C-alpha positions in Angstrom: 67.5 48.3 85.9 67.6 51.3 88.3 71.4 51.0 88.6 71.8 51.0 84.8 69.6 54.0 84.4 71.5 55.9 87.1 74.8 54.9 85.3 73.4 56.3 82.0 72.5 59.6 83.7 75.9 59.8 85.2 77.7 59.1 81.9 75.6 61.8 80.1 76.6 64.2 82.9 80.3 63.2 82.5 80.1 63.6 78.8 78.7 67.1 79.0 81.2 68.0 81.7 84.1 67.0 79.4 82.4 68.7 76.5 82.3 72.0 78.3 86.1 72.1 78.8 85.9 73.0 82.5 87.5 71.6 85.6 84.7 72.0 88.2 81.0 71.1 88.2 79.9 74.7 88.2 80.0 75.9 84.6 78.1 79.2 84.2 77.1 79.9 80.7 76.9 76.3 79.5 73.2 75.6 79.1 73.7 72.1 77.9 75.6 71.1 81.0 73.1 72.9 83.2 70.3 71.0 81.7 72.0 67.6 82.1 73.1 68.4 85.6 69.6 69.5 86.6 68.0 66.5 85.0 70.4 64.2 86.8 69.7 65.9 90.1 66.0 65.7 89.6 66.1 62.0 88.8 68.4 61.3 91.8 66.1 63.1 94.2 63.1 61.2 93.0 64.5 57.7 93.5 64.2 57.4 97.3 60.5 58.2 97.1 60.1 55.8 94.2 61.9 52.9 95.9 59.9 53.4 99.1 56.4 53.4 97.5 57.5 50.5 95.1 58.6 48.4 98.1 55.5 49.2 100.1 53.1 48.5 97.2 54.8 45.2 96.4 54.9 44.1 100.0 51.5 45.3 101.2 49.4 44.9 98.1 50.4 43.0 95.0 53.9 42.3 93.5 53.0 42.0 89.8 51.3 45.3 89.3 53.9 47.0 91.5 56.7 45.6 89.4 54.9 46.6 86.2 54.5 50.1 87.6 58.1 50.2 88.7 59.3 49.3 85.2 57.1 51.9 83.7 58.4 54.5 86.1 62.0 53.7 85.1 61.0 54.1 81.4 59.3 57.4 82.1 62.3 58.8 84.0 64.4 57.9 81.0 61.9 59.8 78.9 62.0 62.7 81.3 65.8 62.8 81.3 66.1 62.7 77.5 63.3 65.3 77.2 65.1 67.6 79.7 68.1 67.5 77.4 66.1 69.2 74.7 63.8 72.0 75.7 62.4 72.0 79.2 58.8 71.7 77.9 59.7 68.3 76.4 60.3 66.9 79.9 56.8 67.8 81.1 54.9 64.7 79.8 57.5 62.4 81.4 57.2 64.3 84.7 53.4 64.2 84.7 53.4 60.5 83.7 55.9 59.7 86.5 53.7 61.5 89.1 50.7 59.4 88.0 52.7 56.2 88.5 54.0 57.3 91.9 50.4 58.1 92.9 49.3 54.6 91.7 52.0 52.9 93.8 51.1 55.1 96.8 47.4 54.1 96.5 48.4 50.5 96.2 50.3 50.9 99.5 47.4 52.6 101.1 45.0 49.9 100.0 47.4 47.3 101.5 47.6 49.1 104.8 43.8 49.6 104.9 43.3 45.9 104.2 45.7 45.0 107.0 43.6 47.1 109.5 40.4 45.7 108.2 41.7 42.1 108.8 43.1 43.1 112.2 40.0 44.9 113.6 37.0 43.4 111.7 38.3 40.1 110.3 37.4 41.1 106.8 40.0 40.3 104.1 39.8 42.1 100.8 43.2 41.1 99.5 41.8 39.1 96.6 39.6 42.0 95.5 42.5 44.5 95.9 44.8 42.4 93.8 42.2 42.0 91.1 41.5 45.7 91.0 45.2 46.7 90.9 45.9 44.0 88.2 43.1 45.4 86.1 44.1 49.1 86.6 47.9 48.7 86.1 47.6 48.4 82.2 45.8 51.8 82.3 49.2 53.3 83.3 50.2 52.8 79.6 47.7 55.5 78.5 49.6 58.8 78.3 
């Protein structure tokens, strides 16, 4: 899904590039191209962080809530990108929603690491409790 979303962003960038009748990527004075280019760059810069926390949350905590949050994040980035094509204030809800999902994935990773050290040092395993809590909290990500 991530590849298709990136391909969509690139096609929108290419469309705006052809629409502006220029030969290079730098087109001063074309606000539509600038918005598409900036949105594409912002989304591209966010993906490594997203992939890292998604992988860690799924590996260290629970796969189902991490996968759900990952799909929600991809939907939110699409919303951010499309909102950025309009006025910049339209992209703010997608940006804030994306930050909340990244925070959720980061906290899942942190809970998984904490559980690992609790098992290693004290022999206490809270994996079932952590999975139950993350499964219960993940639907709350749908609330804007």
